[in-house]
BAFI-3210 file (N, C-alpha, C; in Angstrom, 3 decimals, decimal comma, padded with zeros to 6 digits):
// residues 125
n [1|2|3|4|5|6|7|8|9|10|11|12|13|14|15|16|17|18|19|20|21|22|23|24|25|26|27|28|29|30|31|32|33|34|35|36|37|38|39|40|41|42|43|44|45|46|47|48|49|50|51|52|53|54|55|56|57|58|59|60|61|62|63|64|65|66|67|68|69|70|71|72|73|74|75|76|77|78|79|80|81|82|83|84|85|86|87|88|89|90|91|92|93|94|95|96|97|98|99|100|101|102|103|104|105|106|107|108|109|110|111|112|113|114|115|116|117|118|119|120|121|122|123|124|125]
n.u [-005,420|-004,967|-005,934|-006,181|-006,336|-006,968|-006,480|-006,939|-007,362|-008,849|-010,050|-008,055|-006,303|-004,493|-000,985|-001,003|-000,795|-001,098|-001,341|-001,409|-002,427|-001,919|-003,035|-002,278|-003,730|-002,079|000,359|002,778|003,719|006,136|007,345|006,388|006,446|005,349|003,103|001,963|-000,707|-002,591|-005,714|-007,118|-010,147|-011,459|-009,024|-006,249|-005,180|-002,305|001,162|002,475|004,365|006,701|007,830|010,166|010,231|012,567|013,050|014,332|014,798|012,820|010,859|009,756|007,233|007,981|006,391|005,814|008,115|010,224|008,139|006,397|006,572|007,346|006,996|007,455|006,114|006,822|006,147|003,654|002,273|001,882|001,961|002,975|002,042|003,290|002,258|003,203|003,131|000,888|-000,893|-003,464|-003,624|-002,976|-005,256|-007,184|-008,188|-006,514|-004,721|-003,431|-001,152|-000,050|002,717|004,180|006,057|009,265|010,912|010,838|010,336|008,524|006,785|004,824|001,472|000,800|002,555|001,540|-000,380|-002,445|-004,939|-006,052|-009,169|-009,105|-008,695|-010,088|-008,509|-008,660|-007,657|-007,936|-007,791]
n.v [003,855|001,792|-001,282|-002,978|-006,080|-007,815|-010,970|-013,947|-013,517|-014,265|-016,335|-017,265|-019,171|-017,960|-017,926|-019,205|-019,195|-017,143|-016,371|-013,561|-012,225|-009,905|-008,715|-006,921|-004,886|-004,165|-003,535|-002,740|-003,563|-004,187|-001,750|-000,569|000,388|-001,582|-001,696|-002,823|-002,290|-001,940|-001,853|-001,750|-002,238|000,831|002,072|003,909|003,577|001,645|001,240|-001,786|-003,186|-002,992|-003,286|-002,424|-001,381|-002,306|-004,393|-003,767|-003,627|-005,984|-003,641|-003,311|-002,833|-002,409|-003,968|-006,261|-007,381|-010,128|-011,887|-011,489|-011,634|-010,078|-010,491|-010,502|-011,258|-010,484|-011,447|-012,429|-010,248|-009,773|-009,271|-010,564|-011,274|-012,953|-014,211|-015,159|-016,792|-015,515|-013,037|-012,000|-009,253|-008,709|-008,706|-007,227|-005,189|-005,765|-004,052|-003,612|-001,455|000,702|002,340|004,703|006,503|007,897|005,690|006,804|007,083|004,905|003,995|005,793|006,687|008,565|008,226|006,500|005,728|004,116|001,932|-001,142|-002,870|-004,223|-006,942|-009,016|-010,006|-012,123|-012,967|-015,376|-015,691]
n.w [006,752|009,529|010,754|013,809|015,350|018,200|019,857|021,863|024,546|027,792|030,504|033,195|035,644|038,490|038,157|035,789|032,127|029,194|025,721|023,853|020,717|018,087|015,156|012,259|009,706|007,310|004,758|005,444|007,876|009,043|009,428|011,666|015,087|017,716|020,382|023,608|025,793|028,837|030,604|033,654|035,553|036,626|036,581|035,109|031,689|031,080|030,213|028,919|027,332|024,533|021,128|018,725|015,233|014,219|015,805|018,056|021,556|023,257|025,225|028,562|031,083|034,536|036,160|034,761|033,860|033,238|033,323|031,181|027,605|024,589|021,119|017,536|014,311|011,310|008,824|009,188|009,939|012,664|016,166|019,300|022,701|025,170|028,142|031,251|034,482|035,610|037,475|039,777|039,667|037,070|035,656|033,187|030,380|027,478|025,055|021,773|020,039|017,395|015,880|013,692|014,201|015,182|017,340|020,137|023,474|023,863|025,760|026,067|025,532|023,666|021,662|019,813|016,914|016,036|017,324|018,773|019,536|021,884|024,247|026,694|029,655|032,308|035,473|037,811|041,318]
ca.u [-005,919|-004,510|-006,790|-005,498|-007,293|-006,357|-007,143|-006,206|-007,714|-009,722|-009,999|-006,989|-005,999|-003,213|000,134|-001,136|-000,239|-001,903|-000,629|-002,226|-001,965|-002,460|-002,764|-002,489|-004,132|-001,199|001,449|004,033|003,766|007,529|007,787|005,715|006,680|004,118|003,046|000,845|-001,164|-003,712|-006,516|-007,898|-011,334|-011,245|-007,637|-005,779|-004,479|-000,877|002,079|002,908|005,619|006,748|008,924|010,272|010,212|013,839|013,181|015,034|014,052|011,613|010,829|008,673|006,956|008,604|005,422|005,686|009,441|010,516|006,941|005,796|007,511|006,791|007,704|006,703|006,313|006,468|005,538|002,245|001,700|001,375|002,790|002,491|002,365|003,263|002,122|003,399|003,042|-000,112|-001,368|-004,790|-003,467|-002,823|-006,586|-007,366|-008,355|-005,205|-004,838|-002,184|-001,100|000,976|003,284|005,154|006,960|010,544|010,628|011,338|009,248|007,549|005,840|003,825|000,325|000,765|003,466|000,869|-001,364|-003,543|-005,246|-007,033|-010,342|-008,762|-009,171|-010,160|-007,749|-009,102|-006,861|-008,614|-006,830]
ca.v [003,455|000,476|-001,932|-003,917|-006,999|-008,656|-012,222|-014,767|-013,254|-015,242|-016,532|-018,185|-019,162|-017,354|-018,813|-019,738|-018,458|-016,832|-015,671|-012,650|-011,900|-008,684|-008,753|-005,613|-004,877|-003,254|-004,205|-002,173|-003,889|-004,179|-000,382|-000,070|000,010|-002,148|-001,648|-003,417|-001,528|-002,583|-000,999|-002,468|-001,479|001,957|002,561|004,467|002,640|001,672|000,572|-003,132|-003,446|-002,565|-003,771|-001,465|-001,939|-002,976|-005,464|-003,264|-003,914|-005,273|-002,852|-003,782|-002,205|-003,142|-004,891|-007,496|-007,878|-011,483|-012,735|-011,272|-011,551|-009,575|-010,875|-010,138|-012,025|-009,518|-012,153|-012,655|-008,971|-010,082|-009,130|-011,448|-011,006|-014,175|-013,838|-016,286|-016,505|-014,460|-012,681|-011,378|-007,841|-008,596|-008,638|-005,963|-005,244|-005,581|-003,489|-003,359|-000,152|000,756|003,670|004,902|007,583|007,464|004,968|007,494|007,136|003,903|003,740|006,856|006,420|009,570|007,761|005,550|006,281|003,173|001,105|-002,196|-002,774|-004,795|-008,268|-009,129|-011,035|-012,216|-013,926|-015,700|-016,016]
ca.w [008,045|009,937|011,739|014,683|015,954|019,230|020,193|022,820|025,922|028,418|031,949|033,560|037,074|038,870|037,879|034,437|030,994|028,025|024,652|023,071|019,372|017,495|013,728|011,632|008,298|006,593|004,057|005,939|009,307|009,477|009,691|012,860|016,477|018,264|021,836|024,348|026,945|029,519|031,469|034,650|035,943|037,517|036,528|033,852|030,804|031,371|029,305|029,270|026,640|023,141|020,303|017,629|013,884|013,991|016,773|019,246|022,783|023,657|026,442|029,425|032,368|035,640|036,757|033,982|033,486|033,687|033,195|029,864|026,487|023,330|019,908|016,336|013,083|010,261|007,693|009,528|010,398|013,998|017,363|020,343|024,090|025,966|029,553|032,154|035,923|035,719|038,807|039,769|039,303|035,622|035,065|032,488|028,932|026,844|023,710|021,072|019,389|016,358|015,685|012,628|014,612|015,726|018,587|021,327|024,441|023,437|026,842|026,069|024,650|022,599|020,613|018,947|015,981|015,816|018,495|018,647|020,421|023,177|024,601|028,151|030,361|033,698|036,225|039,066|042,378]
c.u [-005,477|-005,468|-005,985|-006,545|-006,550|-007,163|-006,317|-006,524|-008,613|-009,538|-008,935|-006,753|-004,641|-002,095|000,118|-000,571|-001,301|-000,989|-001,626|-001,577|-002,620|-002,035|-003,158|-002,835|-003,306|-000,094|002,807|004,204|005,176|008,068|007,254|006,400|005,347|004,187|001,852|000,571|-002,294|-004,430|-007,369|-009,100|-010,991|-009,860|-007,326|-005,151|-002,982|-000,083|002,438|004,274|005,550|007,952|008,976|010,273|011,478|014,020|013,942|014,132|013,913|011,768|009,598|008,470|007,571|007,679|005,325|007,032|009,688|009,335|006,331|006,892|006,790|007,662|006,850|007,073|005,869|005,823|004,045|001,548|001,185|002,427|002,142|002,873|002,180|003,277|002,199|003,291|002,044|-000,601|-002,736|-004,694|-003,156|-004,167|-006,826|-007,811|-007,012|-005,412|-003,458|-002,299|000,077|001,425|004,276|006,180|008,307|010,287|011,304|010,182|008,155|006,540|004,711|002,710|000,292|001,700|002,723|-000,276|-002,590|-003,680|-006,223|-008,158|-010,059|-009,338|-009,059|-009,303|-008,188|-008,319|-007,539|-007,590|-007,302]
c.v [002,021|-000,073|-002,972|-004,784|-007,915|-009,937|-012,931|-014,513|-014,343|-015,268|-017,584|-018,087|-018,498|-018,385|-019,381|-018,815|-018,203|-016,209|-014,849|-012,423|-010,609|-008,677|-007,427|-005,757|-003,849|-004,050|-003,740|-002,431|-003,792|-002,803|000,168|-000,513|-000,455|-002,159|-002,408|-002,550|-002,305|-001,575|-001,860|-001,617|-000,370|002,546|003,143|003,368|002,785|000,849|-000,812|-003,423|-003,002|-003,193|-002,891|-002,177|-002,710|-004,182|-005,045|-003,397|-005,422|-004,524|-003,261|-002,858|-003,059|-004,225|-006,217|-008,080|-009,257|-012,431|-012,657|-011,166|-011,086|-010,076|-010,472|-011,060|-011,126|-010,187|-012,386|-011,385|-009,069|-009,829|-009,963|-010,920|-012,311|-013,783|-015,084|-015,837|-015,387|-014,287|-012,029|-009,919|-007,633|-008,526|-007,256|-006,246|-004,886|-005,117|-003,374|-002,012|-000,132|002,194|003,655|005,959|007,016|006,834|005,599|007,594|006,148|003,569|004,763|006,557|007,382|009,205|007,032|006,175|005,403|002,247|000,006|-002,008|-003,338|-006,187|-008,426|-010,292|-010,997|-013,327|-014,149|-016,162|-017,213]
c.w [008,341|010,979|012,507|015,383|016,921|019,404|021,258|024,275|026,487|029,920|032,262|035,056|037,309|038,703|036,475|033,384|029,941|026,986|023,863|021,712|018,917|016,035|013,091|010,162|007,536|005,915|004,558|007,425|009,846|009,807|011,006|014,141|017,044|019,784|022,369|025,569|027,608|030,394|032,366|035,041|036,930|037,495|035,157|033,011|031,045|030,361|029,843|028,637|025,196|022,452|019,072|016,274|013,605|014,909|018,007|020,466|022,885|024,983|027,245|030,618|033,464|036,192|036,014|033,580|034,081|033,572|031,794|028,805|025,238|022,185|018,713|015,192|011,940|009,060|007,922|010,001|011,830|015,070|018,462|021,724|024,852|027,435|030,413|033,605|036,190|037,148|038,675|039,307|037,819|034,910|034,471|031,057|028,309|025,405|023,079|020,353|018,425|016,133|014,535|013,005|015,025|017,085|019,796|022,295|024,104|024,520|026,879|025,080|023,470|021,441|019,496|018,162|015,819|017,024|018,131|019,648|021,804|023,369|026,118|028,648|031,818|034,378|037,564|040,094|043,194]
res [q|v|q|l|v|e|s|g|g|g|l|v|q|a|g|g|s|l|r|l|s|c|t|a|s|t|r|t|f|g|s|f|t|m|g|w|f|r|q|a|p|g|k|e|r|e|f|v|g|a|i|t|w|s|g|a|g|p|y|y|a|d|s|v|k|g|r|f|t|i|s|r|d|n|a|r|n|t|v|y|l|q|m|n|s|l|k|a|e|d|t|a|v|y|s|c|a|a|s|l|r|r|p|v|g|v|a|s|q|s|q|y|d|y|w|g|q|g|t|q|v|t|v|s|s]
***
């Protein structure tokens, strides 16, 4: 069983930045594709971005391209989501997810085997 713990959420003004972290409790972190998803109130959970075990990609949703950056530090078992130029519509609970499957369709929630609890990001306009 892999546990994922997110941190770094909070309240920020529009145009500001936040960096989320997700740390995994596994010795094989380097083998996982890591994804970030978000769920806004009253909406379905949606894909934000992902980075494969090989570092291929990263891949991003169109809504965050050019503003968000995913990176990973395998030595620290951690994946990061740097969020810049935040908008009110970025307000959501952000969750990280981990997958040992072949990295095909990384935007699909069904690709992922483990999920974190999520961290709230609120962007005030």
